[in-house]
C-alpha positions in Angstrom: 18.4 -24.7 -30.6 21.7 -24.5 -30.1 23.2 -23.8 -26.2 24.7 -20.3 -27.3 21.3 -19.5 -29.1 19.5 -20.4 -25.5 21.9 -18.4 -23.8 21.3 -15.5 -25.9 17.7 -15.9 -25.8 17.3 -16.1 -22.1 20.0 -13.5 -21.6 17.5 -10.9 -23.8 14.5 -12.7 -22.0 16.2 -11.6 -18.5 17.5 -8.0 -19.7 13.6 -7.3 -21.0 12.2 -8.5 -17.7 14.7 -6.2 -15.5 13.8 -3.2 -17.8 10.2 -3.7 -17.4 10.5 -4.4 -13.5 12.6 -1.0 -13.3 10.0 0.9 -15.4 7.0 -0.8 -13.0 9.3 0.6 -9.7 9.3 4.0 -11.2 5.7 3.8 -11.7 4.9 2.7 -8.3 7.2 5.5 -6.6 5.3 8.0 -8.8 2.2 7.0 -7.7 2.9 6.6 -4.1 4.2 10.1 -4.2 1.0 11.5 -5.9 -1.0 9.5 -3.1 1.3 11.4 -0.1 0.7 14.7 -1.7 -2.8 14.1 -1.9 -2.8 12.6 1.6 -0.5 15.5 3.3 -2.8 17.6 1.8 -6.4 16.5 3.2 -5.0 15.8 6.2 -3.6 18.7 6.9 -6.4 20.7 5.7 -8.8 19.0 7.9 -10.6 16.9 5.2 -9.4 13.7 6.4 -8.2 12.1 9.4 -5.5 9.8 9.4 -7.8 6.9 10.3 -10.3 8.2 7.4 -7.7 7.6 5.0 -6.3 4.2 6.5 -9.8 3.1 5.9 -10.5 4.3 2.6 -6.8 3.2 1.2 -6.7 0.0 3.0 -3.2 1.2 3.9 -1.6 0.7 7.2 -1.9 3.6 9.3 2.0 3.6 9.8 2.6 4.2 6.4 0.0 7.0 6.1 1.6 8.5 9.2 4.9 8.3 7.4 3.4 10.0 4.2 2.6 12.8 6.6 6.2 12.7 7.9 5.2 11.5 11.4 7.2 8.7 13.3 
């Protein structure tokens, strides 16, 4: 393979990987937003506590508090 072909192949691979990464980040944000909505609903209705959500999700309590709009 020529250096030019190597460069073209590497460029295509990097562009493809970057696109996949952006798509994965978008899915992650959507999943986080969906989880945050469920957490807000359950906690505001008194169904679950912050601590219980932390135990169930294994997500740090401060992250759960942030989902709830707390500092």
